[in-house]
C-alpha positions in Angstrom: 23.6 3.3 -33.5 20.9 5.1 -31.3 19.2 8.4 -32.2 17.8 10.8 -29.6 16.1 14.1 -29.6 17.7 16.4 -27.4 18.0 20.0 -26.1 15.5 22.8 -26.4 13.0 20.6 -28.2 12.6 18.3 -25.4 12.7 21.1 -22.8 10.1 23.3 -24.5 7.8 20.2 -25.0 7.9 19.6 -21.2 7.2 23.1 -20.6 4.2 23.2 -23.2 5.9 25.7 -25.3 5.9 25.7 -29.1 8.9 23.8 -30.7 11.1 25.7 -33.2 13.9 23.6 -33.9 14.9 20.0 -33.5 18.5 18.7 -32.7 19.2 15.1 -32.6 22.1 13.2 -31.0 23.6 10.0 -32.5 25.2 7.6 -30.1 27.5 4.8 -31.2 28.2 5.9 -34.7 31.1 7.2 -36.8 31.5 9.8 -39.4 32.1 7.2 -41.9 28.8 5.4 -41.0 26.9 8.7 -41.2 28.4 9.5 -44.7 27.6 6.1 -45.8 23.8 6.6 -44.9 23.6 9.7 -46.9 24.2 12.3 -44.3 26.2 15.5 -45.3 28.9 16.6 -42.8 28.7 20.3 -42.0 30.5 20.6 -38.6 34.3 21.5 -38.6 35.1 21.4 -34.9 33.0 18.3 -34.3 30.9 16.1 -36.4 27.5 17.4 -37.3 25.6 16.1 -40.1 22.5 17.1 -42.1 19.8 14.4 -42.7 19.5 13.5 -46.3 15.8 14.2 -46.6 14.8 16.8 -44.3 18.1 18.6 -43.5 17.8 18.4 -39.7 21.0 18.6 -37.7 22.3 15.2 -36.3 25.5 15.5 -34.0 27.6 12.7 -32.9 27.9 12.3 -29.1 30.9 14.0 -27.9 33.2 14.7 -24.9 34.9 18.2 -24.8 38.1 19.0 -22.7 39.2 22.6 -21.9 42.4 23.2 -23.7 42.7 27.0 -23.9 40.8 30.3 -23.2 37.4 31.4 -24.1 34.3 29.5 -25.3 36.1 27.9 -28.3 39.2 26.6 -26.2 38.1 23.0 -26.3 39.1 19.8 -27.9 36.4 17.5 -29.1 36.3 13.6 -28.8 33.4 12.1 -30.8 34.4 8.4 -31.0 31.7 5.8 -31.1 32.1 4.7 -27.6 30.8 8.1 -26.1 27.8 7.2 -24.1 24.5 9.3 -23.9 25.3 10.3 -20.3 28.7 11.6 -21.2 27.5 13.7 -23.9 24.7 15.2 -21.7 27.0 15.9 -18.9 28.8 18.5 -20.9 25.8 20.5 -21.6 25.1 23.7 -19.7 21.8 23.5 -17.6 20.0 20.3 -16.5 16.8 21.4 -18.3 18.9 21.3 -21.5 20.3 17.8 -20.7 17.2 15.6 -21.2 17.2 13.2 -24.2 14.1 11.6 -25.9 14.6 8.2 -27.7 12.6 6.9 -30.7 10.0 5.4 -28.5 9.3 8.6 -26.7 11.0 7.5 -23.4 12.8 10.3 -21.6 16.5 9.9 -20.5 17.2 12.4 -17.7 20.4 11.5 -15.7 21.0 14.9 -14.2 17.5 15.8 -12.9 16.2 18.2 -15.5 12.6 17.2 -15.1 12.8 18.0 -11.5 14.4 21.4 -12.1 11.6 22.1 -14.5 9.1 21.4 -11.8 11.1 23.5 -9.4 11.6 26.3 -11.9 15.3 26.4 -11.4 18.1 27.0 -14.0 20.9 24.8 -12.7 24.2 23.6 -14.0 24.9 20.0 -15.0 28.3 19.6 -13.6 31.4 21.7 -12.7 32.5 21.7 -16.4 30.0 24.6 -16.5 32.8 26.9 -15.6 34.9 26.0 -18.6 32.7 27.9 -20.9 32.3 31.8 -20.4 29.5 32.0 -23.0 27.4 30.2 -20.4 27.2 33.3 -18.2 25.3 34.9 -21.2 23.3 32.0 -22.1 22.1 31.3 -18.5 21.1 35.0 -18.2 19.3 34.9 -21.6 17.5 31.7 -20.4 16.5 33.5 -17.2 15.0 36.4 -19.3 13.2 33.9 -21.6 11.6 31.8 -18.9 11.0 34.4 -16.4 7.2 34.4 -17.4 7.1 30.7 -16.4 8.7 31.5 -12.9 12.3 30.2 -13.5 15.1 31.8 -11.4 18.8 30.8 -11.6 19.9 28.6 -8.8 22.2 30.1 -6.2 24.9 27.7 -6.7 24.8 28.3 -10.5 25.0 32.1 -10.0 28.0 31.5 -7.9 29.8 29.8 -10.6 28.8 32.5 -13.1 30.5 34.9 -10.7 33.4 32.6 -10.5 33.9 32.7 -14.3 33.5 36.5 -14.2 36.2 36.8 -11.7 38.4 34.4 -13.7 38.7 37.0 -16.5 37.3 34.5 -19.0 34.5 36.8 -20.1 37.2 39.0 -21.7 37.9 36.2 -24.2 34.4 36.4 -25.7 34.1 37.9 -29.2 32.0 41.0 -29.7 29.7 39.1 -32.1 29.0 36.4 -29.6 28.2 38.9 -26.7 25.8 40.9 -29.1 24.3 37.7 -30.3 23.2 36.7 -26.8 22.2 40.3 -25.9 20.1 40.5 -28.9 18.4 37.2 -28.3 17.7 38.1 -24.8 16.3 41.5 -25.9 13.9 39.7 -28.0 12.2 38.0 -24.9 9.3 39.3 -23.1 11.4 40.1 -20.1 14.6 41.4 -21.5 15.5 43.4 -18.3 16.1 40.0 -16.5 18.9 39.4 -18.6 20.6 42.4 -17.3 19.6 41.9 -13.8 21.2 38.5 -13.8 24.4 39.7 -15.2 24.5 42.4 -12.5 24.1 39.8 -9.9 27.2 37.7 -11.0 29.3 40.8 -11.8 29.3 40.3 -15.5 27.4 43.5 -16.4 30.5 45.6 -15.3 32.7 43.5 -17.5 30.5 43.3 -20.6 28.3 46.4 -20.5 30.3 48.8 -18.3 28.0 51.9 -19.6 25.0 50.2 -18.2 26.6 49.1 -14.9 27.7 52.7 -14.3 24.1 53.8 -14.1 23.5 51.9 -10.9 23.8 53.9 -7.8 23.4 57.2 -9.8 20.6 59.1 -8.1 17.8 61.0 -9.9 15.2 63.5 -8.5 12.7 61.7 -6.4 10.0 64.0 -7.5 10.2 62.7 -11.2 11.7 59.3 -10.3 10.2 57.5 -7.2 12.7 54.7 -8.0 15.6 57.1 -7.6 18.3 54.8 -9.1 19.3 55.4 -12.7 20.0 51.7 -13.4 16.8 50.6 -12.0 15.0 53.2 -14.1 16.8 52.0 -17.2 15.6 48.3 -16.5 12.1 49.5 -15.7 12.0 51.4 -19.1 13.3 48.5 -20.9 10.6 46.3 -19.6 7.9 49.1 -20.6 9.6 49.2 -24.1 9.0 45.3 -24.4 5.4 45.8 -23.5 5.1 48.4 -26.2 6.9 47.1 -29.2 8.6 44.1 -30.6 11.0 46.3 -32.4 14.5 45.3 -31.3 15.8 49.0 -32.3 13.3 50.6 -30.0 14.2 48.3 -27.1 17.9 48.9 -27.6 17.4 52.7 -27.8 15.5 52.5 -24.5 18.2 50.6 -22.7 20.8 53.2 -23.6 18.8 56.3 -23.5 20.2 57.6 -20.2 23.8 56.6 -20.3 24.9 60.2 -20.2 23.5 60.3 -16.5 26.6 58.5 -15.3 28.6 61.4 -16.4 26.8 64.0 -14.4 29.1 65.8 -12.0 28.5 64.8 -8.4 28.1 68.3 -7.1 24.9 68.5 -9.6 23.3 65.4 -8.5 20.6 64.4 -8.5 20.1 66.6 -11.5 21.4 65.7 -14.9 21.7 68.6 -17.2 22.5 67.9 -20.9 22.7 64.0 -20.2 21.2 63.3 -23.5 23.8 64.9 -25.5 26.6 63.6 -23.0 25.4 60.0 -23.7 26.1 60.1 -27.5 29.8 59.2 -27.2 29.0 56.6 -24.9 26.4 55.1 -27.2 28.8 55.2 -30.2 31.5 53.5 -28.4 29.3 50.7 -27.0 27.8 50.1 -30.4 31.1 50.1 -32.1 32.6 47.7 -29.6 29.9 45.2 -29.8 29.2 45.9 -33.5 25.5 46.8 -32.9 23.6 47.2 -36.2 23.5 50.6 -37.6 20.0 51.2 -37.6 19.9 50.3 -33.8 22.6 52.7 -33.2 21.1 55.5 -35.2 17.7 55.3 -33.4 19.5 55.1 -30.0 21.5 58.4 -30.7 18.2 60.0 -31.7 16.4 59.0 -28.6 19.3 60.0 -26.3 19.6 63.3 -28.0 15.9 64.3 -28.3 14.0 62.6 -25.5 14.0 65.6 -23.3 12.7 67.7 -26.1 9.9 65.2 -26.8 9.1 65.3 -23.0 8.7 69.1 -23.2 6.8 69.0 -26.7 4.0 71.4 -25.6 6.5 74.0 -24.7 8.5 73.9 -28.1 8.1 76.4 -30.6 6.6 75.2 -34.0 10.0 76.1 -35.7 11.8 73.9 -33.2 9.4 71.1 -33.9 10.2 71.3 -37.6 13.8 71.4 -36.8 13.5 68.2 -34.8 11.7 66.6 -37.7 14.6 67.6 -40.1 17.2 66.3 -37.7 15.4 63.1 -37.4 15.1 62.8 -41.2 11.5 61.9 -40.5 10.4 63.1 -44.0 12.3 60.1 -45.7 12.0 57.8 -42.5 8.8 58.3 -40.7 9.2 55.2 -38.8 12.0 56.7 -36.7 9.5 59.1 -35.5 7.3 56.3 -34.2 10.4 54.6 -32.7 11.4 57.8 -31.0 8.0 58.5 -29.6 7.7 54.8 -28.2 11.0 54.9 -26.6 9.9 58.1 -24.8 6.6 56.7 -23.7 8.8 53.6 -22.2 10.9 56.2 -20.5 8.0 57.9 -18.8 6.4 54.7 -17.8 9.7 53.3 -16.5 9.2 54.7 -13.2 8.0 53.0 -9.9 4.1 53.6 -9.6 3.9 55.4 -12.9 3.7 52.4 -15.2 0.4 53.5 -16.7 1.1 57.3 -17.3 -0.5 59.0 -20.1 1.8 60.5 -22.7 -0.2 63.2 -24.7 3.1 64.5 -26.3 3.2 61.4 -28.6 -0.2 62.2 -30.0 0.6 65.7 -30.3 3.8 65.4 -32.2 2.4 62.6 -34.4 -0.3 65.0 -35.5 2.1 67.8 -36.0 4.1 65.6 -38.2 0.9 64.6 -40.2 -0.1 68.3 -40.6 3.5 69.2 -41.8 3.7 66.4 -44.2 0.4 67.6 -45.9 2.1 70.7 -47.1 2.5 70.0 -51.0 5.9 71.1 -52.2 4.7 70.8 -55.9 2.3 73.7 -55.2 4.9 75.7 -53.9 7.1 75.1 -57.1 4.0 75.9 -59.0 3.7 79.3 -57.4 7.1 80.2 -58.8 9.4 79.4 -55.9 12.8 78.1 -56.8 16.1 76.9 -55.1 16.4 77.6 -51.3 13.3 79.6 -51.4 11.4 76.3 -51.9 12.7 74.9 -48.5 12.0 78.3 -46.8 8.5 78.6 -48.0 7.8 74.9 -47.2 9.2 75.3 -43.5 7.1 78.6 -43.3 3.8 76.8 -44.1 4.7 73.9 -42.0 5.3 76.2 -39.1 2.0 78.0 -39.8 0.1 74.7 -39.8 1.4 73.7 -36.5 0.9 77.0 -34.9 -2.7 77.0 -36.0 -3.0 73.4 -34.3 -1.4 74.7 -31.1 -3.9 77.5 -31.2 -6.8 75.0 -31.6 -5.5 73.1 -28.7 -5.1 76.1 -26.4 -8.7 77.3 -27.3 -10.0 73.8 -26.1 -8.3 74.1 -22.8 -10.8 75.0 -19.9 -10.5 78.6 -18.6 
């Protein structure tokens, strides 16, 4: 029996990155032997065991054969004669197919170290095309390792396109699609995930609402990049620079879906696109089973981002209505998310990446002024029932109007 450290731990060590999890491969053993040594079996489809002391995962070397559709249509052979090279051959990318033995020696039969040096994401073998999930995984790795300069090898991208054309992507479950998407969205360069999917045709299959934005023009005066799909990815990049909050990043990704529905005769203008996008966001979130808090912020951003951009022209009463609609009184963090997504929207334009956004400061201050109105004092004055809400809003509107007047007085003549 021989034990090897494999996968991401070896790869990340070679890249000088921090190691989060360690996975071990056991060659030349059997389930019976592992159990006799005190390991606890947890894998159903193939033998995976937990170490009796540290609970780390140890998997028996295995060979997989395609038997059906999708990423789970495989049979597994984990007999004790499966070699290290045979196990590594079934892995997705060469950089993930490097093993390290107990003496620290690296075993790299498929050129993973060279691909790390060349900064290439390359498939190990033609077995790559048997698992449609690998299209998403490679796109995610492209996003994760983009800061290190990695790109997808042309021949691997061609195989990803082949998988897409085969129809195998349609067998992926919504949970797995969203899982890979969410993990990609957590990287420093989440827009690369969608760029790679677009390059191999998978974006149209898995995220048709986003795919539909490419080729849709916007007014060049406001959007030098013109293309709505490009603007969407530029905005997502800006959101990743502004916040680690996944809900904000997702809301930014889908904030302009409604522009794909704009009538051709009205292009490049997109009247009411925020509201047109609401059903698209709901359908996407339902299909991929996106968390409710992501969905709710996304709907708010789509619905209100134009109002936020025009904040200085809004009446105080409209500002209060906006705060009511967003339920910011109970969930003030939603206002923060909305404003950050709007900043990302403004900065997600070619040449305007460092744009100021005074609307955010203005609305945040309006909200603080409105929150300072004490409802208990209103009750103490004898107001009751609906009159309490009316008086509360009247005072909130008055506070914002006074603030607007102060700002106007500060403006140069």
